[in-house]
N, C-alpha and C positions, 0 to 999 in steps of 0.2 A: 562283758568281761574284755577287756585289751590284752592284749598280749603281743610282744616283741614276733613278728615273725607269723603272726596267726593272724587270721582272719578276722577282720575286725565285724561283729555283731553289732549295726548302730543301734543307740535306744530313739524312741521316737525324737527325744531332745539331743540334736547335732554336734549341739554345742560346748565339745569337752574340752576346754583347755588342757593345750601339749605340755603347759608348764608343769603339771600338777599330774598329767601321764608319766613324763619323763623321770620325777623324783620317786615316781614308785618301778620303774621300769631301770634292769641294769645295764651296766656302761658298753655295751655294742664295741666289737672287735674293731680295730685300725682293717680300714678295706687296702689291702693293700698292694690288691694287684687294679684299683684304681688312681693310688699313686704313679704304679706304673705308666698306666695309660695314659697322664697328666703329661707324665718326662717323656712318652714318645711325643702326644701333641706337640711337645716344646721344641725335639729336635727336629718336627717337621716342618713347623716354622721357621725354623733357624735354615733348615737345606732352603727352603721358598723362599726367606730374602737371598741366601749368598746365590744360587745355584741359577734362580727362575724368573726371580725379581726384575722390573727393569730396571739396569743400572751399567755401567759401564768401566768398573773397578777392575775387571778380568782382562781389560786392553782390548776388550769387543764393543758394538755397539752394544749389543745387550747380553746380560749375565747368559742366556739360552743360548746366545752364539759361541759360549766357551763353553759349556755342555749339553751340548744337543741330545745325548739320550737319557740323560740323567734329568734334566729337564724336564723331559716328559712325563715325567715321573711327580717328581718336585713341584711340576705346576700346583698338584692337589692339595702343597702345605699349611696353605692358608687354610685350608677345613679344617685347622687345629684350633682357630680361635670359636670355630662353630663349636665344637669338641671342648675347649675350654667354658664355654658358657653353658652348656647342656652340665657339665660336670660343677661347676656353676652354683647352680638351680638346685642341683642334689648339696653339696657342699655347705650351701651357706642356709639351707633352711635345717639340715642337720646341726651348724654351729646355734641358731639362734632358737633349736629347738630347749624349750626349759629354762632359757636364759633372758634374765632382766634385760632393758632396755641400756642398763649399764654395763651389765658386762659384753651384752651381745659389741655395743661399742667398743668399748674396750678391748676385746679380743679381735674385731676388723682393721682398730688403728693399727695395733700391736702386730699385726701379718702384715699390714700392706706398706706402713710408713718405713722405718729402719732402712732396710733394702731400697726401697723407691730413693729416700733424701739421698742415700751413697751414689749409687747410679746417675740422679739429678743432677749431682757437683760434679761426676765423674764425667758425663756425657756434654755437661755445660761445658766445662772448662774443654772436652776434645774440642767441640762445635765456636767456641766462640775464642778461643785463646792458637789452638794447634790446627783447626782445621777451618778457619775461619770462613772459607767457600763452602763447605759443607752447611755453615750454620744461617748461612742466607740472609745475613744482618740480624743473629738475634743477640740479644745482648743482657748484660746484668741484671735488668729490670723483667726481661721474661725469663730469668734464671729462679729469681726469687717467686715468682708466680707459680712456675710449674711446682714446686717444694710444697704447694695447700693443696697441690690435687687437683685444687677447685678452680683451675687457669683459665678453661675454656667459658666460665661462668666472667671471668674476666677481658673476655676477648684477646686473650694471649694463645699463641702457639704453642704448643706439644717445643721439646726440647730433641724431644726422639720420636719421631711419626708413630713406631705403634705402642706409643701410650696411650689412642685414641680408644685402647680394649681398656685403661684403665678404667678412663671417664665413665663406661657403659657399665661397667661393673660398678661402681661408686655410686652410681643411679640407681642401680640393682638394688645396694645396702640400704638406703635410703628406704628404698620402697618395701623392705623387709623390715627395717627398725619403725616405719609406720606403720607396721602390722603390729607390730609387739604393741605400740604403744595404743592402738586401738583395740587389744586385745581380741583383734581378730585372726589369731593364730588358732584356730580351731578347724576340724575335719573338715565343715562344713565352708566355713570360711575361706581357706587354701582352695578348696577343691570349685566355690565361687572365683575367685580370683585367677586362678590360673584355666579360667575359660571365658574370663567376661575382659581380662586386661589382651589377651592375642586379640581378641573379636574385636575390639575398639583400634589396635592396632592396624587390622585389614582394613575395617573400614572408612578409616582414616585417609589409607593409601588409595583404595578403592574410588576415593570421592576427590580423590586430587587434594587432599589437604595437608600439604606437604609438611609445615609447621606442626600441624598436630599428630601426625606420624612420627615426626623426629621426636617431641617429646615423650610419647608411648612408648620408645625405639621399637617400633614395630618390627622391624626386621630381625629384632633379636627376643623381642618378648616368650613366643614362644620356645625357644631353646633354654630359655630361664625356668619358664612353664614348665615345658616340658620336664626339666631335670625335678623341679619340686614335684611333679606325679610321681615320678621313679621313686621320689626317697616318701613318699605315703604309701604305694605300694611298699617299698621295705622294711617298713618302718610299722602301717596295719595290715597289712596283710592282701590280696587281691580282692580288685569288687571289681563290676563290671565298667562302676561309673567312670572310678582311676582310670580305668585302662581304655573305658571311651575318651575320656578327657588329655590323657597322654598320646594317644592316638589324631586327637584333632591337631594336635601341638606339633606333631611330626608332619601331618602334609602341610600345617601351615609353614615351617621352617624351612622344609624342602620347597614350596612354592616360594617364599624371599629370598632362597640363596639361589633358585634357579631364574629367579630376573636378576641378580646383581653380581654373581659370582662368573656367569658365562662373559659377558662385559667388560671385566675385570681381568680374564686370562687372556682374551684379545688386546685390549688396551697393557696392560702392565706385564705381558707376558710374550705375545703373539700368537698363542694358539687358540687356533679356534675351537669349544667344546659344547657340547648337545645339554639344555638343560636338565633333558632327563637322567643324565650322568651326575649331576651332581645334586637328584634328588635320592638317587639311590646311596652314594654318598652320606645326606643327612641320616636317611634310612637306617645305615650300618652304622653310624655313631653311636643313635641311642641304641641297638640294638645291643652291639659292642660293651654301652655302660648298664643296659639292664641285663645282660650278662655275667657281669663284673657281681653288679649287687644285687640280683635275686634269684641268684645258683650257686647251688656250695662252693662255687667259685670264690663267694666271700669268701670262704673260712681259709683261704692260703693267709700265709703269715710270714712272707719273707722280709727277714729286717732289712735290707740293704733295699727296698721298693722305698721303707720310708724316708729315706736318702734323699733318694731319686727324688720322690716327689717336692720333697724340702730345698730345690736343688732350683725345681721347674721354672719358680717365679724370679729369685735374680737370674737364672738364663735369660729368660724371656728380656728382664728391662738392661740387661747388657748385650744383649746380640748383635742388634742391627746396626746402630753408626762405630761402634767400637770395631763390630766384626768388615764393616766396610774398609775402615781404615788401613784395619790390618792388612787387608787381602791387598790394599791399592799399596802397602808398602812393600809386603814380600812374595810378589806374584811377581815382577818383574827377575828379581833373581835366584826363586825355587821354584816357580812355574806350579799351575795350577793342582797336580795332582799331589806334592806336597806340601802346598801352603791353605790347603782345605781343610784337612785334618789339623794342621797345629794350628789354623786361627779357631775352630770347635774347640780343639784342647785347651785351649788356652782362655776361651770363653767360659766353659766348665771349670776350670780352674779358680778366674775371678769369682763366677756362683760361689763355690765350695767358700773361697774364704770372707765372702760376706755374710754368707749362712752361719759360719764358725764364730767371727769375729765380730758381728753386728747383729745380725737379727738373733741368735741363742742366746747371747748375752743381754738384749734388751726390752726381748718378746715379752719377758713377766713382769718387768716393772715396770713399763708402759702400761702396759694391759692394768695393771692394779692403780696408776694413780688413774689414768685417763677412765676404770670405771669407777672408782670413788668420786671424781669431778663429777661424773652423770648422775647418778646417784645424789650428790648434792645436788645437784641444780633443780631436779627433779624435785627434789624437798623442799626447796625453797619454792618453785613454782605451785605447788600442791600446798606451802603454808600460803600462798601471796593471793593462789584465789580461790582457797575453799571462802573465807568472809564473802566473796562477791558472790559465790556460786548459793551459799546458802543464803543470802536478802534476798535471790529470785525463788 
């Protein structure tokens, strides 16, 4: 028998459909502290790009030269991306859980695109019209391609460099969609997938197959897969198998982060950091998510954290290039100690306005339209394929 939060006693036949199980289970309360953790990750990324990442907008050769003490801490703000991916593995599986392909696609399009379109248009205007030096030759063609979010497939550059993470996320969503279509969202299917995917990526990386490792998202797969296993423990309870798969992904995530992060710390910030320090950070990130989802902390229901979580995405979308432009404009007059909080405040205000007047009004109708469209496409495909399959 399966119950939320209880240990699952797996029957000999383990192919249990998550959609069927979800239909019989009460809706779980929102994990408010997880929203707060996402918001903290966004702040860390923001501070990393403003006070540690290599740029000259403070009037110094590198940002760390303007913030010599603060940058020793904000240097690690880029680990907010690792945290985003862990949380995404948890939350996206929660979003896909019990949903048809149409509902999943509708919910993801409604969540991703409204704020993204605003951010692309705003940032495009900045780098094409107002600050072409930052745009490095980007034009309308790249702006229009970016609006699809599939511009990397077209060989187009990101309007804002931070959008690289969205392409990683979008590919993960497509993987989850494939699992839904293949009816592989089963207890066994998810366990197999969360084991095989990261190991395939590791194998490709160790074999020097860079193209295959890139397609498999080798360095990010264990972050997503680890988040998925945290969800399985949260939803179905503890088991040795789930904790073993989670532990495997923690180790792999630490390994890949330890390969890349020290190089970035030296090249992008100018600090020498040992790989083992990043191993500890990655383990700590998984532990933090586990503590907020698998302990009594999951019952905390502070409503203001819901808004904080909602602001995370537009803050991330808007903060980098617009923030750098504001620093470049304000710092010569106001100085760094006034400029930094003012710029951060302006980014948070812009994010709130996007959330309040774009995301909230558009989310539900856009989700409805997309869900109906995908469902209709599915019915048409089934109708067209049925005679062919019957002939075979």
